[in-house]
MARLOTOR-419898 format. One record per residue (C-alpha): residue number from 1; residue in three letters; x, y, z. Coordinates in nm, 4 decimals, padded with zeros to 6 digits. Layout:
N
(NUM "Ala" (X Y Z))
...
END
This chain:
521
(1 "Ser" (-02.9268 14.5455 22.2055))
(2 "Ser" (-02.7682 14.7512 22.4899))
(3 "Arg" (-02.4907 14.8817 22.2697))
(4 "Leu" (-02.7811 15.0636 22.0294))
(5 "Arg" (-03.0008 15.1948 22.3457))
(6 "Leu" (-02.6828 15.3446 22.4793))
(7 "Ala" (-02.6427 15.5285 22.1129))
(8 "Met" (-02.9576 15.6481 22.1320))
(9 "Ala" (-02.9355 15.7881 22.5043))
(10 "Phe" (-02.6330 16.0005 22.3696))
(11 "Cys" (-02.8187 16.0477 22.0364))
(12 "Ser" (-03.1133 16.1966 22.2662))
(13 "Leu" (-02.9685 16.5500 22.1919))
(14 "Pro" (-03.0645 16.7008 21.8626))
(15 "Leu" (-02.8227 16.6291 21.6138))
(16 "Leu" (-02.5229 16.5528 21.8310))
(17 "Cys" (-02.2942 16.2284 21.8028))
(18 "Val" (-01.9915 16.1498 22.0457))
(19 "Ala" (-01.7341 16.0649 21.8272))
(20 "Thr" (-01.6967 15.7096 22.0679))
(21 "Cys" (-02.0156 15.6043 21.9044))
(22 "Asp" (-01.9826 15.6862 21.5406))
(23 "Trp" (-02.1148 15.4378 21.4147))
(24 "Ser" (-02.3846 15.3373 21.6331))
(25 "Cys" (-02.5082 15.6927 21.6103))
(26 "Arg" (-02.5306 15.7233 21.2917))
(27 "His" (-02.7688 15.4361 21.2282))
(28 "Ala" (-02.9675 15.5172 21.5650))
(29 "Ala" (-03.0120 15.8857 21.4348))
(30 "Gly" (-03.1092 15.7524 21.1077))
(31 "Glu" (-02.8560 16.0675 20.9876))
(32 "Thr" (-03.1201 16.2780 20.9209))
(33 "His" (-03.0688 16.4662 20.6070))
(34 "Gly" (-02.7398 16.2761 20.5468))
(35 "Ile" (-02.5613 16.5148 20.8282))
(36 "Leu" (-02.3692 16.3815 21.0791))
(37 "Ser" (-02.2551 16.6499 21.3465))
(38 "Glu" (-01.9659 16.5052 21.5702))
(39 "Val" (-01.8250 16.6347 21.9098))
(40 "Ser" (-01.4004 16.4940 21.9373))
(41 "Gln" (-01.3268 16.5513 22.3515))
(42 "Arg" (-01.0334 16.7896 22.3696))
(43 "Ser" (-00.7527 16.6916 22.5609))
(44 "Thr" (-00.7511 16.9258 22.8739))
(45 "Ser" (-00.3568 16.9173 22.8831))
(46 "Arg" (-00.4203 17.1185 22.5667))
(47 "Gly" (-00.6068 17.4491 22.5008))
(48 "Gly" (-00.8904 17.3193 22.6979))
(49 "Pro" (-01.2999 17.2728 22.6036))
(50 "Pro" (-01.4454 17.5409 22.4190))
(51 "Trp" (-01.6800 17.8451 22.5963))
(52 "Arg" (-01.9438 18.0175 22.5245))
(53 "Ala" (-01.8867 18.3855 22.5504))
(54 "Cys" (-02.1342 18.5133 22.7762))
(55 "Glu" (-01.9748 18.8354 22.8749))
(56 "Pro" (-01.7833 19.0925 22.6494))
(57 "Ser" (-01.4402 19.1101 22.6589))
(58 "Pro" (-01.1873 19.4367 22.6505))
(59 "His" (-01.0393 19.2822 22.3247))
(60 "Gly" (-01.3744 19.2201 22.1714))
(61 "His" (-01.4798 18.9018 22.0087))
(62 "Thr" (-01.4565 18.7270 21.6520))
(63 "Val" (-01.5927 18.4619 21.4828))
(64 "Val" (-01.3962 18.3526 21.1885))
(65 "Ser" (-01.5324 18.1746 20.8815))
(66 "Leu" (-01.2944 18.0551 20.6348))
(67 "Gly" (-01.3448 17.8395 20.3206))
(68 "Gly" (-01.4537 17.8453 19.9486))
(69 "Ser" (-01.7531 17.9802 19.7569))
(70 "Asn" (-01.9867 17.8105 19.9642))
(71 "Thr" (-01.8457 17.9987 20.2891))
(72 "Gly" (-01.9120 18.3016 20.0891))
(73 "Gly" (-02.3206 18.1506 20.0045))
(74 "Ala" (-02.2596 18.1068 19.6539))
(75 "Asn" (-02.6227 18.0540 19.4770))
(76 "Ala" (-02.6201 17.8403 19.1808))
(77 "Leu" (-02.9807 17.8695 19.0195))
(78 "Glu" (-02.9118 17.6665 18.7355))
(79 "Thr" (-02.7154 17.3945 18.5700))
(80 "Ser" (-02.6457 17.3219 18.1763))
(81 "Arg" (-02.5559 16.9518 18.0662))
(82 "Thr" (-02.2236 17.0542 18.0198))
(83 "Gly" (-02.1796 17.1961 18.3751))
(84 "Ala" (-02.2461 17.5715 18.3038))
(85 "Thr" (-02.3827 17.7489 18.6067))
(86 "Arg" (-02.5968 18.0730 18.6310))
(87 "Tyr" (-02.5392 18.2520 18.9522))
(88 "Gly" (-02.7907 18.4514 19.1527))
(89 "Arg" (-02.7348 18.6794 19.4284))
(90 "His" (-02.5166 18.5649 19.7173))
(91 "Leu" (-02.7226 18.3920 20.0344))
(92 "Asp" (-02.6816 18.4378 20.3737))
(93 "Ser" (-02.4298 18.1913 20.4522))
(94 "Phe" (-02.3662 17.9311 20.7703))
(95 "Gly" (-02.0931 18.1729 20.9074))
(96 "Ala" (-02.3194 18.4752 20.8434))
(97 "Leu" (-02.6356 18.3189 20.9944))
(98 "Phe" (-02.5000 18.1532 21.2958))
(99 "Ser" (-02.3102 18.5445 21.3546))
(100 "Gln" (-02.6791 18.6453 21.3160))
(101 "Met" (-02.7730 18.4191 21.6088))
(102 "Leu" (-02.5618 18.5308 21.8343))
(103 "Gln" (-02.5664 18.8891 21.8140))
(104 "Ser" (-02.9426 18.8183 21.8761))
(105 "Asn" (-02.8127 18.6395 22.1692))
(106 "Gly" (-02.6482 18.9586 22.2888))
(107 "Thr" (-02.3014 18.8187 22.1741))
(108 "Arg" (-02.1170 19.1336 21.9877))
(109 "His" (-01.8436 18.9874 21.7827))
(110 "Arg" (-01.6960 19.0868 21.4379))
(111 "Leu" (-01.7581 18.8624 21.1890))
(112 "Ala" (-01.4500 18.7439 20.9802))
(113 "Met" (-01.5480 18.6019 20.6509))
(114 "Arg" (-01.2539 18.5029 20.4765))
(115 "Ala" (-01.4309 18.3283 20.1854))
(116 "Asp" (-01.2637 18.2627 19.8370))
(117 "Gly" (-01.3859 18.0898 19.5995))
(118 "Gly" (-01.2071 17.8079 19.4512))
(119 "Ser" (-00.9297 17.8583 19.6955))
(120 "Ser" (-00.7373 17.5830 19.8864))
(121 "Pro" (-00.6557 17.6071 20.2067))
(122 "Met" (-00.2801 17.6540 20.1987))
(123 "Phe" (-00.2103 18.0105 20.2382))
(124 "Ala" (-00.4625 18.0304 20.5057))
(125 "Gly" (-00.3116 17.7152 20.6842))
(126 "Ala" (00.0105 17.8737 20.5984))
(127 "Cys" (-00.0453 18.1740 20.8179))
(128 "Ala" (-00.3663 18.0711 21.0303))
(129 "Ser" (-00.2201 18.3380 21.2604))
(130 "Gln" (-00.3370 18.6260 21.0199))
(131 "Phe" (-00.6626 18.4644 20.9632))
(132 "Val" (-00.7444 18.3510 21.3363))
(133 "Pro" (-00.6734 18.6402 21.5662))
(134 "Ser" (-00.6437 18.5331 21.9429))
(135 "Asn" (-00.9615 18.6814 22.0120))
(136 "Thr" (-01.1828 18.4194 21.8097))
(137 "Ile" (-01.4878 18.2530 22.0160))
(138 "Ala" (-01.5915 18.0173 21.7171))
(139 "Gly" (-01.4557 17.9661 21.3865))
(140 "Thr" (-01.5275 17.7554 21.0330))
(141 "Val" (-01.3458 17.5440 20.8310))
(142 "Glu" (-01.4992 17.4662 20.5032))
(143 "Tyr" (-01.2873 17.3832 20.1819))
(144 "Leu" (-01.3568 17.0368 20.0893))
(145 "Pro" (-01.5057 17.0802 19.7480))
(146 "Asn" (-01.2246 17.2812 19.6747))
(147 "Ile" (-00.9421 16.9828 19.7732))
(148 "Gly" (-00.7873 16.7189 19.5567))
(149 "Tyr" (-00.7587 16.9107 19.1929))
(150 "Val" (-00.3645 17.0015 19.2535))
(151 "Lys" (-00.2864 16.6594 19.3158))
(152 "Asp" (-00.1152 16.7475 19.6622))
(153 "Asp" (-00.3740 16.6119 19.9015))
(154 "Glu" (-00.1252 16.5845 20.2237))
(155 "Ala" (-00.0425 16.9607 20.1983))
(156 "Glu" (-00.3962 17.0727 20.1825))
(157 "Thr" (-00.5158 16.8678 20.4531))
(158 "Gly" (-00.2154 16.9807 20.6620))
(159 "Ala" (-00.3295 17.3176 20.6188))
(160 "Ile" (-00.6691 17.2627 20.7115))
(161 "Gly" (-00.4690 17.0644 21.0407))
(162 "Asn" (-00.3079 17.3739 21.0866))
(163 "Ile" (-00.5897 17.6152 21.0991))
(164 "Leu" (-00.7895 17.3673 21.3597))
(165 "Arg" (-00.4942 17.3390 21.5526))
(166 "Lys" (-00.4613 17.7014 21.5762))
(167 "Leu" (-00.8617 17.7379 21.6849))
(168 "Arg" (-00.8207 17.4418 21.9321))
(169 "Asp" (-00.4946 17.6174 22.0876))
(170 "Ile" (-00.6381 17.9637 22.1641))
(171 "Gly" (-00.9522 17.7631 22.3302))
(172 "Ala" (-01.2088 17.8643 22.0584))
(173 "Leu" (-01.5148 17.6409 21.8810))
(174 "Ala" (-01.3928 17.5126 21.5725))
(175 "Phe" (-01.6468 17.3599 21.3272))
(176 "Ala" (-01.4985 17.1583 21.0112))
(177 "Ile" (-01.8065 17.1576 20.7680))
(178 "Asn" (-01.7425 16.8858 20.5278))
(179 "Ile" (-01.9806 16.9826 20.1830))
(180 "Val" (-01.9748 16.6400 20.0010))
(181 "Ser" (-02.0521 16.7189 19.6423))
(182 "Gly" (-02.3019 16.4969 19.4522))
(183 "Ser" (-02.2399 16.2347 19.2031))
(184 "Ala" (-02.4069 16.4887 18.9647))
(185 "Arg" (-02.1463 16.6796 18.9049))
(186 "Trp" (-01.9032 16.4279 18.8485))
(187 "Gln" (-02.1025 16.2749 18.6008))
(188 "Arg" (-02.0911 16.6508 18.4336))
(189 "Asp" (-01.7337 16.6669 18.4524))
(190 "His" (-01.6795 16.3195 18.3027))
(191 "Arg" (-01.9018 16.3998 18.0199))
(192 "Pro" (-01.8505 16.2245 17.6871))
(193 "Gly" (-01.5371 16.4017 17.4904))
(194 "Ser" (-01.3757 16.5454 17.7916))
(195 "Ile" (-01.0048 16.5029 17.9019))
(196 "Cys" (-01.1221 16.3744 18.2579))
(197 "Ser" (-01.3387 16.1008 18.0724))
(198 "Arg" (-01.0892 15.9926 17.8357))
(199 "Leu" (-00.8443 15.9335 18.1052))
(200 "Asn" (-01.0683 15.8062 18.4018))
(201 "Ala" (-00.9507 15.4748 18.3372))
(202 "Ser" (-00.6376 15.5048 18.3283))
(203 "Arg" (-00.3458 15.5517 18.5939))
(204 "Ala" (-00.3020 15.8877 18.4379))
(205 "Phe" (-00.6068 16.0319 18.5877))
(206 "Glu" (-00.4617 16.0934 18.9884))
(207 "Ser" (-00.1918 16.2778 18.8068))
(208 "Ile" (-00.3396 16.5251 18.5850))
(209 "Val" (-00.4512 16.8602 18.7549))
(210 "Gly" (-00.8134 16.9514 18.7072))
(211 "Cys" (-00.9298 16.6171 18.7071))
(212 "Met" (-01.1277 16.4901 19.0289))
(213 "Ser" (-01.3462 16.2073 19.1325))
(214 "Arg" (-01.6280 16.1940 19.4187))
(215 "Ala" (-01.4529 15.8591 19.5175))
(216 "Arg" (-01.1198 16.1093 19.5636))
(217 "Gln" (-01.3233 16.3665 19.7824))
(218 "Leu" (-01.4504 16.0723 19.9904))
(219 "Arg" (-01.0782 15.9756 20.0879))
(220 "Ile" (-01.0057 16.3351 20.1369))
(221 "Arg" (-01.3065 16.3788 20.3638))
(222 "Asp" (-01.1970 16.1016 20.5319))
(223 "Met" (-00.8907 16.2880 20.5863))
(224 "Ile" (-01.0404 16.5625 20.7196))
(225 "Val" (-01.2300 16.3659 20.9345))
(226 "Gln" (-00.9557 16.2123 21.1065))
(227 "Leu" (-00.7815 16.5894 21.1494))
(228 "Ala" (-01.1250 16.6831 21.3405))
(229 "Arg" (-01.1160 16.4298 21.6006))
(230 "Glu" (-00.7258 16.5277 21.6647))
(231 "Thr" (-00.8218 16.8275 21.7325))
(232 "Gly" (-01.1401 16.8279 21.9149))
(233 "Ala" (-01.3232 17.0256 21.6554))
(234 "Tyr" (-01.7038 16.9497 21.5643))
(235 "Arg" (-01.7455 16.8413 21.2337))
(236 "Ile" (-02.0556 16.8862 21.0620))
(237 "Glu" (-02.1145 16.6840 20.7073))
(238 "Val" (-02.3813 16.6993 20.4193))
(239 "Asp" (-02.3489 16.5196 20.1254))
(240 "Ala" (-02.5328 16.6200 19.8027))
(241 "Asp" (-02.6532 16.2404 19.6869))
(242 "Glu" (-02.8479 16.2237 20.0487))
(243 "Ser" (-02.9538 16.5324 20.0835))
(244 "Pro" (-03.0184 16.6742 19.7592))
(245 "Gln" (-03.2451 16.9547 19.8872))
(246 "Leu" (-03.0069 17.1115 20.0561))
(247 "Phe" (-02.8274 17.1799 19.7535))
(248 "Gly" (-02.8604 17.4454 19.4390))
(249 "Ser" (-02.8756 17.2945 19.0691))
(250 "Asp" (-02.5116 17.2035 19.0606))
(251 "Ser" (-02.5163 16.9647 19.3347))
(252 "Phe" (-02.2014 17.1356 19.4913))
(253 "His" (-02.3240 17.4777 19.6793))
(254 "Leu" (-02.5755 17.4586 19.9068))
(255 "Asn" (-02.9041 17.6207 19.9210))
(256 "Gln" (-03.0794 17.8631 20.1489))
(257 "Glu" (-03.1874 17.6002 20.3800))
(258 "Gly" (-02.8844 17.4115 20.3233))
(259 "His" (-02.6841 17.7097 20.4523))
(260 "Arg" (-02.9928 17.7718 20.7323))
(261 "Trp" (-02.9874 17.3754 20.8382))
(262 "Val" (-02.5440 17.4134 20.9129))
(263 "Ala" (-02.6040 17.7236 21.1033))
(264 "Glu" (-02.8630 17.5916 21.3346))
(265 "Gln" (-02.6303 17.2243 21.3763))
(266 "Met" (-02.3559 17.5335 21.5078))
(267 "Trp" (-02.5853 17.7209 21.6945))
(268 "Ala" (-02.7039 17.3842 21.9217))
(269 "Val" (-02.3414 17.2931 21.9856))
(270 "Tyr" (-02.2848 17.6479 22.0847))
(271 "Lys" (-02.5887 17.7618 22.2796))
(272 "Arg" (-02.4875 17.3820 22.5130))
(273 "Leu" (-02.1511 17.5046 22.5833))
(274 "Pro" (-02.0679 17.6585 22.9373))
(275 "Cys" (-02.0106 17.9983 22.9792))
(276 "Ala" (-01.6182 18.1378 22.9844))
(277 "Pro" (-01.4908 18.1781 23.3371))
(278 "Arg" (-01.4974 18.5514 23.4260))
(279 "Gln" (-01.1082 18.5911 23.4605))
(280 "Leu" (-01.0528 18.4347 23.1184))
(281 "Thr" (-01.2804 18.6376 22.9771))
(282 "Arg" (-01.1360 18.9573 23.1245))
(283 "Ala" (-00.7931 18.8417 23.0067))
(284 "Gly" (-00.9107 18.8323 22.6933))
(285 "Ala" (-00.9725 18.5001 22.4864))
(286 "Gly" (-00.6647 18.3231 22.3075))
(287 "Arg" (-00.3592 18.4983 22.5277))
(288 "Ala" (-00.2864 18.2231 22.7263))
(289 "Gly" (-00.3588 17.9843 22.4521))
(290 "Leu" (-00.0243 18.0606 22.3219))
(291 "Asp" (00.1470 17.9124 22.6384))
(292 "Asn" (00.0022 17.5904 22.5071))
(293 "Val" (00.1902 17.5391 22.1555))
(294 "Asn" (00.3265 17.1923 22.1613))
(295 "Arg" (00.7042 17.1844 21.9926))
(296 "Gly" (00.6703 16.7957 21.9052))
(297 "Glu" (00.3269 16.8745 21.7528))
(298 "Leu" (00.4681 17.1839 21.5814))
(299 "Tyr" (00.7299 16.9633 21.4569))
(300 "Arg" (00.5449 16.6949 21.3094))
(301 "Ser" (00.2798 16.9260 21.1631))
(302 "Ala" (00.5923 17.0631 20.9197))
(303 "Thr" (00.7124 16.7662 20.7992))
(304 "Glu" (00.3840 16.6580 20.6808))
(305 "Gly" (00.4080 16.9149 20.4346))
(306 "Ser" (00.2259 17.1820 20.5897))
(307 "Thr" (00.3984 17.5503 20.5215))
(308 "Met" (00.4825 17.7367 20.8229))
(309 "Cys" (00.4375 18.0581 20.9110))
(310 "Leu" (00.4725 18.2164 21.2531))
(311 "Val" (00.4422 18.6008 21.3710))
(312 "Gly" (00.5322 18.7524 21.6908))
(313 "Glu" (00.4826 18.5320 22.0067))
(314 "Glu" (00.4484 18.2345 21.7789))
(315 "Leu" (00.8529 18.2370 21.7087))
(316 "Leu" (00.8366 18.1135 22.0655))
(317 "Ala" (00.7794 17.7581 21.9459))
(318 "Val" (01.0967 17.7536 21.6977))
(319 "Val" (01.3318 17.9595 21.8845))
(320 "Ser" (01.6059 17.7551 22.0579))
(321 "Ala" (01.6728 17.8910 22.3946))
(322 "Asn" (01.9839 17.7564 22.5090))
(323 "Ala" (02.1184 17.8384 22.1468))
(324 "Thr" (02.0109 18.2053 22.1847))
(325 "Ala" (02.1940 18.4784 22.3483))
(326 "Gly" (02.1538 18.8704 22.3207))
(327 "Phe" (01.8140 18.8336 22.1822))
(328 "His" (01.5062 18.8982 22.3956))
(329 "His" (01.1203 18.8844 22.3919))
(330 "Val" (00.9926 19.2492 22.3694))
(331 "Asp" (00.6757 19.4603 22.2614))
(332 "Leu" (00.7875 19.7277 22.0000))
(333 "Asn" (00.5083 19.9265 21.9968))
(334 "Pro" (00.4359 20.1790 22.3187))
(335 "Pro" (00.1916 20.0950 22.6134))
(336 "Glu" (-00.0680 20.3282 22.4788))
(337 "Lys" (-00.1261 20.1448 22.1415))
(338 "Lys" (-00.3979 19.8387 22.2166))
(339 "Thr" (-00.2303 19.5975 21.9630))
(340 "Pro" (00.0804 19.4530 22.0573))
(341 "Lys" (00.3936 19.4371 21.8383))
(342 "Met" (00.6247 19.1205 21.9905))
(343 "Val" (00.9502 19.0474 21.8201))
(344 "Trp" (01.2903 18.8782 21.9039))
(345 "Glu" (01.5348 19.1785 21.9309))
(346 "Ala" (01.8698 19.2235 22.0090))
(347 "Arg" (02.0541 19.5657 22.0849))
(348 "Lys" (02.4175 19.4776 22.2265))
(349 "Pro" (02.6901 19.3250 21.9862))
(350 "Gly" (02.7242 18.9645 21.9688))
(351 "Ala" (02.3761 18.8473 21.9975))
(352 "Thr" (02.2509 18.5205 21.8223))
(353 "Leu" (01.8857 18.3853 21.7892))
(354 "Ser" (01.8468 18.0418 21.6771))
(355 "Leu" (01.5173 17.9365 21.4573))
(356 "Cys" (01.4654 17.5398 21.4675))
(357 "Leu" (01.2903 17.4411 21.1208))
(358 "Pro" (01.1962 17.0890 21.0691))
(359 "Met" (01.2365 17.0030 20.6850))
(360 "Ala" (00.9439 16.7950 20.5090))
(361 "Leu" (01.2134 16.5940 20.3834))
(362 "Gly" (00.9305 16.2918 20.3086))
(363 "Val" (00.7003 16.5033 20.1613))
(364 "Ala" (00.9917 16.6622 19.8951))
(365 "Ala" (01.0952 16.2735 19.7753))
(366 "Gln" (00.7432 16.2177 19.7309))
(367 "Arg" (00.7088 16.5691 19.5074))
(368 "Ala" (00.9858 16.4335 19.3097))
(369 "Glu" (00.8682 16.1530 19.2505))
(370 "Arg" (00.4967 16.3198 19.1221))
(371 "Ser" (00.7061 16.5286 18.8709))
(372 "Lys" (00.8579 16.2555 18.7021))
(373 "Ala" (00.5162 16.0929 18.6891))
(374 "Met" (00.3633 16.4071 18.5170))
(375 "Val" (00.6229 16.3613 18.2345))
(376 "Glu" (00.4411 16.0659 18.1091))
(377 "Val" (00.1571 16.2556 18.1312))
(378 "Arg" (00.1951 16.5696 18.0116))
(379 "Gly" (00.5060 16.5593 17.8414))
(380 "Arg" (00.7362 16.8014 17.9860))
(381 "Asn" (01.0128 16.7990 18.1874))
(382 "Met" (00.9108 16.8976 18.5970))
(383 "Thr" (01.2224 16.8646 18.8171))
(384 "Leu" (01.2712 16.9851 19.1531))
(385 "Pro" (01.5072 17.2747 19.2088))
(386 "Asp" (01.8312 17.2077 19.3778))
(387 "Asn" (01.7201 17.4924 19.6827))
(388 "Gln" (01.4365 17.2182 19.8106))
(389 "Phe" (01.3184 17.5012 20.0926))
(390 "Arg" (01.2570 17.8741 20.1216))
(391 "Leu" (01.2889 18.0505 20.4045))
(392 "Gly" (01.0928 18.3972 20.4427))
(393 "Leu" (01.2443 18.5566 20.7593))
(394 "Gly" (01.0749 18.8916 20.8636))
(395 "Leu" (01.3212 19.1339 20.9983))
(396 "Ile" (01.2184 19.5038 21.0902))
(397 "Met" (01.2993 19.7468 20.8615))
(398 "Ser" (01.3434 20.1192 21.0413))
(399 "His" (01.4786 20.4936 20.9820))
(400 "Ala" (01.7015 20.6802 21.1305))
(401 "Ala" (01.4879 20.8557 21.4044))
(402 "Asn" (01.4085 20.5472 21.5747))
(403 "Leu" (01.6718 20.5000 21.8346))
(404 "Pro" (01.9193 20.2850 21.9090))
(405 "Leu" (02.0003 20.2894 21.5521))
(406 "Phe" (01.8588 19.9729 21.3643))
(407 "Gly" (02.1983 19.7528 21.1915))
(408 "Val" (02.3106 19.4613 21.0020))
(409 "Ala" (02.1822 19.1280 21.0378))
(410 "Arg" (02.3655 18.8303 20.9486))
(411 "Val" (02.2148 18.5217 20.8442))
(412 "Asp" (02.3438 18.1475 20.8391))
(413 "Cys" (02.2424 17.7790 20.8821))
(414 "Thr" (02.3644 17.4922 21.1070))
(415 "Gly" (02.2481 17.1523 21.1816))
(416 "Ala" (02.1365 16.9179 20.8709))
(417 "Cys" (02.1451 17.1820 20.5952))
(418 "Lys" (02.3257 17.4871 20.4182))
(419 "Cys" (02.1783 17.8021 20.3030))
(420 "Ser" (02.1783 18.1155 20.1342))
(421 "Cys" (02.0473 18.4064 20.0320))
(422 "Glu" (01.8800 18.4676 19.6900))
(423 "Val" (02.1316 18.7549 19.5550))
(424 "Ala" (02.2892 18.7336 19.2152))
(425 "Asp" (02.6116 18.7086 19.3325))
(426 "Gly" (02.5837 18.4329 19.6785))
(427 "Ala" (02.7419 18.6269 19.8965))
(428 "Asp" (02.6851 18.6226 20.2485))
(429 "Cys" (02.3852 18.6906 20.3427))
(430 "Leu" (02.3788 19.0383 20.5359))
(431 "Ile" (02.0860 19.2691 20.5313))
(432 "Asp" (02.1124 19.6207 20.6839))
(433 "Thr" (01.8187 19.6756 20.8645))
(434 "Leu" (01.8349 20.0709 20.8550))
(435 "Ser" (01.5984 20.2246 20.6271))
(436 "Asn" (01.6894 20.5410 20.4364))
(437 "Gly" (01.3305 20.6029 20.3288))
(438 "Thr" (01.0498 20.7690 20.4535))
(439 "Arg" (00.9546 20.7254 20.8703))
(440 "Val" (00.8049 20.4563 20.8854))
(441 "Thr" (00.8869 20.0845 21.0326))
(442 "Val" (00.7993 19.7771 20.8501))
(443 "Thr" (00.8353 19.4255 20.8130))
(444 "Asp" (01.0819 19.3153 20.5380))
(445 "Tyr" (01.1607 18.9413 20.4054))
(446 "Thr" (01.4699 18.8187 20.3795))
(447 "Arg" (01.4537 18.5031 20.1245))
(448 "Val" (01.6938 18.2134 20.2136))
(449 "Leu" (01.7431 17.9061 19.9955))
(450 "Ile" (01.7956 17.5897 20.2067))
(451 "Val" (01.8883 17.2603 20.0944))
(452 "Pro" (01.9270 16.9740 20.3053))
(453 "Arg" (02.2578 16.7717 20.4007))
(454 "Ala" (02.3605 16.4503 20.5670))
(455 "Leu" (02.5513 16.5089 20.8997))
(456 "Ser" (02.8424 16.3486 20.9022))
(457 "Ala" (02.9596 15.9760 21.0004))
(458 "Ala" (03.1447 16.1625 21.2848))
(459 "Gly" (02.8476 16.3796 21.3183))
(460 "Ala" (02.7051 16.1517 21.6615))
(461 "Gly" (02.8163 16.4307 21.8356))
(462 "Lys" (02.6393 16.7197 21.6540))
(463 "Ala" (02.3195 16.5422 21.6079))
(464 "Asp" (02.2746 16.4729 21.9963))
(465 "Arg" (02.3741 16.9021 22.0186))
(466 "Val" (02.0923 16.9698 21.7219))
(467 "Gly" (01.8575 16.7295 21.9376))
(468 "Arg" (01.9571 16.9533 22.2778))
(469 "Met" (01.8900 17.2759 22.0651))
(470 "Cys" (01.5687 17.2162 21.9516))
(471 "Gly" (01.4037 16.9888 22.2386))
(472 "Glu" (01.1426 16.7126 22.2416))
(473 "Gly" (01.0288 16.5812 21.8855))
(474 "Ala" (01.3319 16.7239 21.6809))
(475 "Asp" (01.4866 16.4787 21.4082))
(476 "Pro" (01.8143 16.6112 21.3839))
(477 "Thr" (01.8680 16.4907 21.0597))
(478 "Ala" (01.5640 16.7160 20.8738))
(479 "Met" (01.6313 17.0039 21.1365))
(480 "Cys" (01.7786 17.3067 21.0277))
(481 "Ile" (01.8766 17.5346 21.2464))
(482 "Val" (01.8818 17.8796 21.1077))
(483 "Arg" (02.0808 18.1970 21.3166))
(484 "Val" (02.0337 18.5335 21.3060))
(485 "Arg" (02.3310 18.7196 21.4328))
(486 "Asn" (02.4304 19.1104 21.4891))
(487 "Thr" (02.7346 19.2763 21.4652))
(488 "Arg" (03.0529 19.1978 21.7349))
(489 "Val" (03.1765 19.5562 21.6758))
(490 "Gln" (03.1139 19.7397 22.0142))
(491 "Gly" (03.0063 20.0895 21.9096))
(492 "Ala" (02.8823 19.9859 21.6073))
(493 "Arg" (02.4935 20.0070 21.5338))
(494 "Ala" (02.3550 19.6503 21.6452))
(495 "Arg" (01.9917 19.6358 21.6900))
(496 "Val" (01.8355 19.3531 21.4947))
(497 "Ala" (01.4899 19.2674 21.5250))
(498 "Val" (01.2831 18.9536 21.4024))
(499 "Arg" (00.9234 18.9517 21.3529))
(500 "Ser" (00.7740 18.6833 21.1607))
(501 "Leu" (00.8796 18.3900 20.9172))
(502 "Thr" (00.7097 18.1878 20.6396))
(503 "Phe" (00.8972 17.8257 20.5682))
(504 "Gly" (00.8704 17.5141 20.3687))
(505 "Ile" (00.9240 17.3370 20.0406))
(506 "Asn" (01.0663 17.5992 19.7684))
(507 "Asp" (00.7442 17.5917 19.5163))
(508 "Tyr" (00.4749 17.7756 19.4913))
(509 "Arg" (00.3404 17.7858 19.8556))
(510 "Thr" (00.6382 17.9927 19.9654))
(511 "Asn" (00.7478 18.1526 19.6445))
(512 "Phe" (00.4477 18.3657 19.5773))
(513 "Lys" (00.3941 18.4933 19.9452))
(514 "Leu" (00.7704 18.5996 19.9608))
(515 "Ala" (00.7957 18.8754 19.6646))
(516 "Ala" (01.0597 19.0888 19.8573))
(517 "Ser" (01.4299 19.1029 19.7691))
(518 "Val" (01.6947 19.0970 19.9583))
(519 "Arg" (01.8822 19.4202 20.0818))
(520 "Arg" (02.2929 19.4169 20.1106))
(521 "Ala" (02.4815 19.6173 20.3547))
END
C-alpha cells in the first residue's frame, strides 16, 4: 500500500523511525532485534532541535548518563532458578561506548556517569539541574527496570519527565532508553512459595511494595514513551523476550553486544544532526535555554507529583515579578571565577521575594487512599501527615568578613496554604543568615511545612490576585506563595540571599534531602 511504501521510505535510514509512522515503521522494518529507535519532533518554540558539537566550547562539553545498573554496565554471568545471580567484571556500558565514539570523532567532552544500581529516578528528577549541567550536549535516561516496585508510578515517571524536559530546555540530545525485562525474570520472582506468587491473583498484589510484573512494566514503558514524545526525546527500546541474545543470564541486564547495539543507535542519531551554529557554541550550550522555561508546564509537572528542585537561575521560573520588590537577581561570585553563583539578593530594608509553588493536591489525596489500602494488606496504619508538603529553602549563610553583613530572613506564606518552620515551639520562621563560624559561605536549608487551605468564599478577589501574581497556568486553589522578607529597620543588617529550593509532598522524597535544622534569630 502507499502507506507502507511511505513508511519504508521513512525507515530507509538505518534503524530510524519518525514518530508519525510509529506502527508502520515497526512492521515495515521488522523491528530488528525487537528494538525501535523513535524520533519525536521538537517544537521550535522550546529549546530547539539538538545540535552536534562540531567545535570546542569555552565552557566545555558534557555527556550525562543517568540510570540504574544497566547504565553502569552490570554483567550478569549466571542466574539460578531462585534468581541468585553471579556477576562478572562490569561491561563497557552504552553510555561509555557512545562517549568513546564521540572522542574518536574528535568531540572532546567529559562523561558524567550517574549510574546507581536499583535506584529510582526521583532524586535525579527532583534535582535535575545538579545532574544535567548547562553545557550538556547529550544525555541518556534509563530507569525502566527499577520503576514500579514502590507503587508510585506517577511520581517515578514524572521524575523522568523532569530530566527529559531539562535536557530539551538546554538544547541537548536526549535518549530515553527503555530496557524491558524478559518473562524469565518474572517467572523467577513469582516462583511457588514467594509472597508475590501467593498474592499474584489478588487485588493486594498491586499494593505490595517489591512485587512487580511484566504487564505493569509494559504499562510504565508506555508512560515513558509518551513523555519522550512530549519532550522530543529519542527512544531506544530493547526487549529481552524479543532479543534474548542482547541480554545476560538474568533477562534483565544487557550483555556487551546489547550495550554495543544501543550505543550504535545513539551514534546513528548523533552523526546525522547538523553542527551547532558557531555563535551558540561560543556562547556555551544551554545558557540561552534558561529563557525557554515554560511556567505553565512547570506548574503542571509539579502538580502531577514530581518534586521540584530549583537552583540559581532556575528560580526565575517561580519568582512572582509583580509581588517581588527589593530582591535582585545577581551573581555572588567575583568576575575572575568561571562558575557563576546566581542568587536572589536583597541589601536594603523592606524587601520581599515571592515564590509561586504549585501543590500536588490530587497526588496527595491519592497517596492518602493508597495508605488506606495498604492497611488491609499489611495490617498497620499508614496515615498522611497533617503537614502535607515540605519546602527546603536554600538561604546563603555567610560570615562577618563578608560585607555588607548578612541579616535575618523571615519566611511566611499566603495564597491557598499556611506554613510553619520545623522548630519545636512553632514560632515565627526567623533565620539569622550571619554565621559565627569559620570564614565560609554556604547554602543552608530552612525546612518549612506547608498545609493547603481553601480560599474563603469571599476570596474570589484573592484568587484573582494569586492568579495575577503567579501568571499563566497557575491554579489559585492549589498555589502556595512563599514570601521571604528581610528587616524593615533602617541601619539593621538587611542582606538576605536565596540560592535554591526543594519542594514536594511531605514524605521520603523531600524528607531525606532536607536534613539541615533551622537556626533561630
